[in-house]
C-alpha positions as CSV (number, residue, x, y, z in Angstrom):
1,X,-229.9,122.8,128.4
2,X,-228.0,119.9,129.8
3,X,-224.5,119.6,128.3
4,X,-224.8,115.8,127.8
5,X,-227.8,116.5,125.5
6,X,-225.8,119.0,123.5
7,X,-223.1,116.5,123.0
8,X,-225.4,113.8,121.7
9,X,-224.5,112.9,118.1
10,X,-221.4,115.2,118.3
11,X,-218.2,113.5,117.3
12,X,-215.6,114.4,120.0
13,X,-211.9,113.4,120.3
14,X,-211.8,113.8,124.1
15,X,-214.0,115.1,126.9
16,X,-212.4,116.0,130.2
17,X,-214.7,116.5,133.2
18,X,-218.2,115.4,133.8
19,X,-220.8,116.8,131.4
20,X,-223.6,115.0,133.2
21,X,-225.8,117.4,135.0
22,X,-224.0,120.5,133.7
23,X,-226.5,123.1,132.7
24,X,-225.6,125.3,129.7
25,X,-227.3,128.7,129.8
26,X,-225.7,130.2,126.7
27,X,-223.3,129.3,123.9
28,X,-220.8,131.8,122.4
29,X,-217.6,132.1,120.4
30,X,-216.9,135.5,121.8
31,X,-214.9,135.5,125.0
32,X,-216.5,138.8,126.1
33,X,-219.9,137.2,126.2
34,X,-218.8,134.2,128.2
35,X,-220.4,134.0,131.7
36,X,-221.0,131.5,134.4
37,X,-222.9,128.6,132.7
38,X,-221.6,129.4,129.2
39,X,-220.3,126.9,126.7
40,X,-217.4,128.8,125.0
41,X,-216.4,127.6,121.5
42,X,-212.8,128.5,120.6
43,X,-212.5,129.3,116.9
44,X,-209.2,129.7,115.1
45,X,-210.1,132.9,113.3
46,X,-208.4,134.8,110.5
47,X,-207.5,137.7,112.8
48,X,-207.9,136.3,116.3
49,X,-207.6,132.8,117.8
50,X,-210.3,132.0,120.4
51,X,-207.9,129.6,122.1
52,X,-205.9,132.6,123.3
53,X,-208.8,133.5,125.5
54,X,-209.4,130.2,127.2
55,X,-208.0,131.2,130.6
56,X,-210.1,134.3,130.7
57,X,-213.2,132.3,129.9
58,X,-212.4,129.7,132.6
59,X,-211.9,132.5,135.1
60,X,-215.4,133.8,134.2
61,X,-216.8,130.5,135.3
62,X,-217.7,129.0,131.9
63,X,-219.3,125.6,132.4
64,X,-217.5,124.1,129.3
65,X,-215.2,125.0,126.5
66,X,-215.0,123.4,123.1
67,X,-211.5,123.5,121.4
68,X,-209.7,122.1,118.4
69,X,-206.2,122.9,119.8
70,X,-205.2,121.1,122.9
71,X,-202.6,123.4,124.4
72,X,-203.7,123.8,128.0
73,X,-203.1,121.1,130.6
74,X,-206.1,119.1,131.7
75,X,-205.5,120.1,135.3
76,X,-206.5,123.7,134.6
77,X,-209.9,122.6,133.4
78,X,-210.3,120.0,136.2
79,X,-209.3,122.6,138.9
80,X,-211.9,125.1,137.6
81,X,-214.6,122.5,137.1
82,X,-214.8,123.5,133.5
83,X,-215.6,120.6,131.0
84,X,-213.1,120.5,128.2
85,X,-214.5,119.2,124.8
86,X,-211.9,118.5,122.1
87,X,-213.2,118.3,118.6
88,X,-211.6,118.1,115.1
89,X,-213.2,121.2,113.7
90,X,-214.7,123.9,116.1
91,X,-216.7,125.7,113.4
92,X,-218.5,122.5,112.3
93,X,-219.1,121.4,115.9
94,X,-220.4,124.9,116.7
95,X,-223.0,124.6,114.0
96,X,-224.1,121.3,115.4
97,X,-224.2,122.6,119.0
98,X,-226.1,125.7,117.9
99,X,-228.7,123.6,116.1
100,X,-229.2,121.5,119.2
101,X,-229.2,124.4,121.7
102,X,-232.0,126.1,119.8
103,X,-233.9,122.8,119.2
104,X,-233.3,122.6,115.4
105,X,-235.3,125.6,114.3
106,X,-234.6,125.1,110.6
107,X,-236.8,121.9,110.8
108,X,-239.8,124.0,112.0
109,X,-239.7,126.4,109.0
110,X,-239.8,126.2,105.2
111,X,-236.2,127.2,104.7
112,X,-235.1,128.4,101.2
113,X,-231.4,129.0,100.6
114,X,-230.2,131.1,97.7
115,X,-226.6,131.0,96.5
116,X,-224.7,132.4,93.5
117,X,-222.4,135.3,92.6
118,X,-225.2,137.6,91.6
119,X,-228.9,137.9,92.2
120,X,-229.2,136.5,95.7
121,X,-230.5,139.6,97.3
122,X,-233.1,140.5,94.6
123,X,-234.3,136.9,94.4
124,X,-234.7,136.8,98.2
125,X,-236.8,140.0,98.1
126,X,-239.0,138.5,95.3
127,X,-239.5,135.4,97.4
128,X,-240.3,137.4,100.6
129,X,-242.9,139.3,98.6
130,X,-244.4,136.1,97.2
131,X,-244.5,134.2,100.6
132,X,-246.0,137.2,102.4
133,X,-248.7,137.7,99.7
134,X,-250.0,134.2,100.5
135,X,-250.6,135.3,104.1
136,X,-247.6,133.5,105.6
137,X,-245.3,135.3,108.1
138,X,-241.8,135.2,106.6
139,X,-238.3,135.7,107.8
140,X,-235.4,136.9,105.7
141,X,-231.6,136.6,106.2
142,X,-229.5,138.6,103.8
143,X,-227.0,141.2,102.7
144,X,-229.2,144.4,103.2
145,X,-231.0,143.4,106.4
146,X,-232.5,140.6,108.3
147,X,-236.3,140.4,108.9
148,X,-238.6,138.6,111.3
149,X,-241.9,139.4,109.7
150,X,-241.8,143.1,109.4
151,X,-239.2,143.6,112.2
152,X,-235.9,144.7,110.7
153,X,-232.7,143.6,112.2
154,X,-229.3,144.9,111.1
155,X,-227.2,142.5,109.0
156,X,-223.5,142.4,109.5
157,X,-222.8,139.5,107.2
158,X,-224.6,138.1,104.2
159,X,-225.0,134.9,106.2
160,X,-224.5,135.1,110.0
161,X,-222.3,132.7,112.0
162,X,-224.1,129.5,113.1
163,X,-224.9,130.6,116.6
164,X,-226.6,133.9,115.5
165,X,-228.2,132.1,112.6
166,X,-229.9,129.5,114.7
167,X,-230.9,132.2,117.3
168,X,-232.6,134.2,114.5
169,X,-234.3,131.1,113.1
170,X,-235.5,130.3,116.6
171,X,-236.8,133.9,117.0
172,X,-238.7,133.5,113.7
173,X,-240.3,130.3,114.9
174,X,-241.3,132.0,118.2
175,X,-242.8,134.9,116.2
176,X,-244.9,132.6,114.1
177,X,-242.9,132.6,110.9
178,X,-243.6,129.7,108.6
179,X,-241.0,130.4,106.0
180,X,-237.5,131.8,105.9
181,X,-235.6,133.0,102.9
182,X,-231.8,133.0,103.3
183,X,-228.9,134.3,101.2
184,X,-226.2,131.7,101.5
185,X,-222.7,133.0,100.8
186,X,-219.7,130.9,99.7
187,X,-217.9,132.0,102.9
188,X,-220.8,130.7,105.0
189,X,-220.7,127.3,103.2
190,X,-216.9,127.0,103.5
191,X,-216.9,128.0,107.2
192,X,-219.8,125.6,108.2
193,X,-222.2,128.5,109.1
194,X,-225.2,126.7,107.6
195,X,-224.0,123.2,108.5
196,X,-226.7,121.1,110.2
197,X,-229.6,123.3,108.8
198,X,-232.3,121.5,106.9
199,X,-233.3,123.3,103.7
200,X,-236.5,122.6,101.9
201,X,-235.3,124.4,98.7
202,X,-232.0,125.7,97.4
203,X,-231.5,128.0,94.5
204,X,-228.4,128.3,92.3
205,X,-228.4,131.6,90.5
206,X,-225.0,131.7,88.7
207,X,-221.3,131.7,89.3
208,X,-218.6,134.0,88.0
209,X,-215.1,134.8,89.4
210,X,-215.4,136.4,92.9
211,X,-213.9,136.2,96.3
212,X,-210.5,135.1,95.0
213,X,-209.1,136.7,98.1
214,X,-210.8,134.0,100.2
215,X,-211.0,130.9,97.9
216,X,-207.8,129.4,96.5
217,X,-209.1,129.4,92.9
218,X,-212.3,129.3,90.9
219,X,-212.7,125.5,91.4
220,X,-212.6,126.0,95.2
221,X,-215.3,128.7,94.9
222,X,-217.4,126.4,92.9
223,X,-217.0,123.5,95.4
224,X,-218.0,125.9,98.2
225,X,-221.3,126.7,96.4
226,X,-221.9,123.0,95.8
227,X,-221.9,122.3,99.5
228,X,-225.4,123.7,99.8
229,X,-226.8,121.2,97.2
230,X,-224.7,118.3,98.5
231,X,-226.5,118.7,101.8
232,X,-230.1,118.6,100.5
233,X,-232.2,115.5,101.3
234,X,-234.5,113.7,98.9
235,X,-237.6,115.7,100.1
236,X,-236.0,119.0,99.1
237,X,-235.9,120.7,95.7
238,X,-233.0,122.3,93.9
239,X,-233.8,125.2,91.6
240,X,-231.0,125.6,89.1
241,X,-230.1,128.2,86.4
242,X,-229.8,125.9,83.3
243,X,-228.0,128.7,81.4
244,X,-225.0,128.7,83.7
245,X,-222.3,126.4,82.3
246,X,-221.5,125.2,85.8
247,X,-225.1,124.2,86.8
248,X,-224.5,120.5,86.2
249,X,-221.4,120.5,88.3
250,X,-223.4,122.2,91.2
251,X,-226.0,119.4,91.3
252,X,-223.8,116.5,90.6
253,X,-224.7,113.8,93.1
254,X,-227.5,116.0,94.6
255,X,-230.2,113.9,96.2
256,X,-233.0,116.5,95.9
257,X,-235.5,116.9,93.1
258,X,-233.9,119.1,90.5
259,X,-235.9,121.8,88.6
260,X,-234.3,124.2,86.1
261,X,-235.0,127.7,84.9
262,X,-233.4,129.6,82.0
263,X,-233.6,130.2,78.2
264,X,-232.5,126.7,77.3
265,X,-235.2,124.8,75.5
266,X,-235.2,121.9,78.0
267,X,-235.6,124.2,81.0
268,X,-238.5,123.3,83.3
269,X,-239.3,127.0,83.5
270,X,-238.3,128.4,80.1
271,X,-237.6,132.2,79.9
272,X,-238.4,134.0,76.7
273,X,-239.2,137.4,75.2
274,X,-237.4,139.5,77.7
275,X,-238.0,143.2,77.3
276,X,-237.0,146.0,79.7
277,X,-236.9,149.7,80.0
278,X,-236.3,152.2,82.8
279,X,-239.9,151.4,83.9
280,X,-239.4,147.7,84.4
281,X,-239.1,144.3,82.8
282,X,-241.5,141.9,81.0
283,X,-241.0,138.4,79.9
284,X,-242.7,135.0,79.3
285,X,-242.2,131.9,81.3
286,X,-243.2,128.5,79.9
287,X,-244.1,125.6,82.2
288,X,-244.7,122.1,81.2
289,X,-248.3,122.7,80.0
290,X,-248.7,126.5,80.0
291,X,-247.1,129.8,79.5
292,X,-247.4,132.8,81.8
293,X,-246.6,136.5,81.3
294,X,-244.6,138.1,84.1
295,X,-243.7,141.7,84.8
296,X,-241.7,143.4,87.4
297,X,-240.8,146.9,88.4
298,X,-237.2,145.8,88.7
299,X,-235.1,146.5,85.6
300,X,-232.8,144.4,83.4
301,X,-232.3,141.0,81.7
302,X,-230.9,139.6,85.0
303,X,-234.1,140.5,86.8
304,X,-236.0,138.2,84.5
305,X,-233.8,135.4,85.8
306,X,-234.1,136.5,89.5
307,X,-237.9,136.6,89.2
308,X,-237.9,133.2,87.4
309,X,-235.9,131.6,90.2
310,X,-238.3,133.0,92.8
311,X,-241.3,131.9,90.7
312,X,-240.0,128.4,90.2
313,X,-239.3,128.0,93.9
314,X,-242.7,129.2,94.9
315,X,-244.4,126.8,92.5
316,X,-242.3,123.8,93.6
317,X,-243.3,124.7,97.2
318,X,-247.0,124.4,96.2
319,X,-248.1,128.0,95.5
320,X,-250.6,129.0,92.8
321,X,-248.9,130.5,89.6
322,X,-251.2,133.5,89.0
323,X,-250.9,134.6,92.6
324,X,-247.1,134.2,92.4
325,X,-247.1,136.3,89.2
326,X,-249.0,139.0,90.9
327,X,-246.6,139.1,93.9
328,X,-243.7,139.4,91.5
329,X,-245.4,142.3,89.8
330,X,-245.9,144.0,93.2
331,X,-242.4,143.4,94.5
332,X,-240.9,146.8,95.3
333,X,-237.5,148.2,94.2
334,X,-234.7,146.5,96.1
335,X,-232.4,149.1,97.6
336,X,-229.3,149.7,95.6
337,X,-230.1,147.0,92.9
338,X,-230.2,148.9,89.6
339,X,-232.1,151.6,91.4
340,X,-233.1,154.5,89.1
341,X,-233.1,158.2,90.2
342,X,-234.2,160.7,87.6
343,X,-234.3,164.5,87.3
344,X,-235.6,165.9,84.0
345,X,-234.0,163.8,81.3
346,X,-231.0,162.8,83.3
347,X,-230.9,159.5,85.0
348,X,-228.7,158.0,87.7
349,X,-228.6,154.3,88.4
350,X,-227.2,153.1,91.7
351,X,-226.2,149.5,91.6
352,X,-224.3,147.0,93.8
353,X,-222.3,145.7,90.9
354,X,-218.9,145.2,92.5
355,X,-217.6,142.3,90.4
356,X,-216.4,142.3,86.9
357,X,-219.4,140.4,85.5
358,X,-222.0,142.3,87.5
359,X,-220.5,145.6,86.2
360,X,-220.6,144.3,82.7
361,X,-224.2,143.2,83.0
362,X,-225.3,146.5,84.4
363,X,-223.6,148.4,81.6
364,X,-225.0,146.1,78.9
365,X,-228.5,146.7,80.4
366,X,-228.0,150.4,80.2
367,X,-226.8,150.2,76.6
368,X,-229.8,148.1,75.7
369,X,-232.2,150.5,77.4
370,X,-230.7,153.6,75.8
371,X,-230.1,151.9,72.4
372,X,-226.9,153.9,72.0
373,X,-228.8,157.2,72.0
374,X,-227.8,158.5,75.4
375,X,-224.2,159.0,76.8
376,X,-223.2,156.7,79.6
377,X,-221.0,157.9,82.5
378,X,-219.7,155.3,85.0
379,X,-218.5,156.1,88.5
380,X,-216.8,153.1,90.2
381,X,-214.0,151.8,92.4
382,X,-213.0,148.5,94.0
383,X,-213.1,147.4,97.6
384,X,-209.9,147.1,99.6
385,X,-208.7,143.8,101.3
386,X,-210.7,141.9,98.7
387,X,-210.0,140.1,95.4
388,X,-207.3,142.2,93.6
389,X,-207.5,140.3,90.3
390,X,-210.8,141.9,89.3
391,X,-209.5,145.5,89.5
392,X,-207.9,145.8,86.0
393,X,-210.7,143.7,84.5
394,X,-213.4,146.1,85.9
395,X,-211.4,149.1,84.6
396,X,-211.3,147.5,81.1
397,X,-215.0,146.7,81.2
398,X,-216.0,150.2,82.4
399,X,-213.9,151.9,79.7
400,X,-215.2,149.7,76.9
401,X,-218.9,150.0,77.7
402,X,-219.0,153.7,78.9
403,X,-218.6,157.0,77.2
404,X,-216.9,158.5,80.2
405,X,-215.5,156.8,83.4
406,X,-214.7,158.2,86.8
407,X,-212.5,156.0,88.9
408,X,-212.9,156.6,92.6
409,X,-212.7,155.0,96.0
410,X,-215.1,152.3,97.1
411,X,-214.5,150.8,100.5
412,X,-210.7,150.9,100.7
413,X,-210.9,149.4,104.2
414,X,-207.2,149.1,105.3
415,X,-205.7,149.5,101.9
416,X,-204.3,152.7,100.4
417,X,-207.1,153.9,98.0
418,X,-204.5,155.4,95.6
419,X,-203.0,151.9,95.2
420,X,-206.4,150.4,94.4
421,X,-207.0,153.0,91.8
422,X,-203.6,152.5,90.2
423,X,-204.4,148.7,89.9
424,X,-207.7,149.6,88.2
425,X,-205.9,151.8,85.8
426,X,-203.7,149.0,84.6
427,X,-206.7,147.7,82.7
428,X,-207.6,151.1,81.2
429,X,-206.1,152.1,77.9
430,X,-206.8,155.9,78.3
431,X,-204.4,156.8,81.1
432,X,-206.0,160.3,81.2
433,X,-209.2,158.8,82.5
434,X,-210.9,160.8,85.3
435,X,-209.5,159.8,88.6
436,X,-211.2,161.4,91.6
437,X,-210.4,159.6,94.8
438,X,-213.1,161.3,96.9
439,X,-216.3,159.4,96.1
440,X,-218.6,162.3,96.9
441,X,-216.6,164.6,94.5
442,X,-216.6,161.9,91.8
443,X,-220.4,161.5,91.9
444,X,-220.8,165.3,92.0
445,X,-218.5,165.8,89.0
446,X,-220.1,163.0,87.0
447,X,-223.6,164.4,87.5
448,X,-222.6,168.1,86.9
449,X,-220.4,167.5,83.8
450,X,-222.7,165.0,82.1
451,X,-225.0,165.8,79.3
452,X,-228.7,166.6,80.0
453,X,-229.8,163.3,78.7
454,X,-227.0,161.2,80.2
455,X,-227.3,158.0,82.2
456,X,-224.8,157.9,85.1
457,X,-224.1,154.5,86.7
458,X,-222.8,154.6,90.2
459,X,-221.5,151.1,90.8
460,X,-220.1,149.1,93.7
461,X,-221.8,150.1,96.9
462,X,-225.5,149.9,96.1
463,X,-227.5,149.9,99.4
464,X,-224.6,150.5,101.7
465,X,-224.9,153.5,103.9
466,X,-221.3,153.8,104.8
467,X,-217.8,154.1,103.4
468,X,-215.1,152.1,105.2
469,X,-211.7,153.8,105.3
470,X,-208.8,152.6,107.5
471,X,-211.2,150.2,109.3
472,X,-213.6,153.1,110.2
473,X,-217.1,153.3,108.8
474,X,-218.4,156.8,108.1
475,X,-221.9,157.5,106.8
476,X,-222.0,157.6,103.0
477,X,-224.9,156.8,100.6
478,X,-224.5,156.7,96.9
479,X,-228.3,157.2,96.5
480,X,-228.5,160.2,98.8
481,X,-225.4,161.8,97.3
482,X,-226.8,161.4,93.8
483,X,-230.1,162.8,94.8
484,X,-228.3,165.8,96.4
485,X,-226.4,166.7,93.3
486,X,-229.2,165.9,90.9
487,X,-231.4,168.4,92.7
488,X,-228.8,171.2,92.8
């Protein structure tokens, strides 16, 4: 693509060199991928600064570089024949360039974005099941994996960077996809990863304290989520959880049509009569002129909300209610999301609950299902290099809502796992609580020591098939480990 076309509608501070006639064959923010004909975008990252690699990129024959720090003399660029593009914010500009380079793929799809602290993944799987059931080819971008139709692609981030994101959307268009369901993280919104995309619908699930290692405070976290709804146009629809106290803040000044779901009496999609067991969840959903009974194999009060968000979105996009209800009923278990594994009368639940509120909701669901008649054992830890404020809170919640707790290692990353456990213990009254740093050993002990009718919650990692220690990922699966020891 011609460089001057990429620069159309892009606000630049300075352009050095002649973009006219320059052919851009690739765009990248990774200096290793820069080649002759590339446009390299220098990002001021949290660990590395792309501006440090400018000379390397120029030596490789990059056609152009985009920068937000003007440290190199113009003569270096002129001598190499490399166009220098100075912008105010490289991340924002990268999103605009990526959208232009891939010919605005988001405008060629029905794009549905889902944000919230909890429920994004499960809601995305409900929607994928619904859209596919109507015969449409659907893409999905999310935490567990990315999909182009039935082709699975490994996901490294909940929401990819803007270049990878637009490339995947373009591949979806080329493959004949008509819809794309996307989990949209607060990081992605704050860092302009989804900037310049055109969403047909956006869903707000809920918001509780999370990612305080990244956001300055809760208000900053809320404002990051709000970005998705601020960017909707008048033709889009915003699907909002009316039971969340922050829902009005999220859609303040939103230009889209707003529809609500929840138990509140004025909800457009009113949830009532939620019942669930280890076999699934049933509830009623009232629309303006009718009521529909919904059921799902997925378990828990929260799954009534996840299913309702998906249902409301599908209806607002023109799909038929009874067929949507059937698709929800047929949605398979989402990996690592309140996933039940049983042997005899003993049950293990593997869940991705890694925040204080999600752990609380998982344990409340178990207590409701068991009606206090089965002992609850909880195995959990907290991730390293992440929000430290939730560690003692999660310890307190686990102790209060479980009969026995096993505090172990999650993904310590570059932190000392013992330090993380000690911080969890500050919220635990019983200082003789079971502490088993090795996660495999903790799961084994919980299963082997628990009563025959016990329910064991293994919380935190869910679908993940690795454990990250000292920056190295080694294979580890909570589900596979639980199955191994249940069957011994």
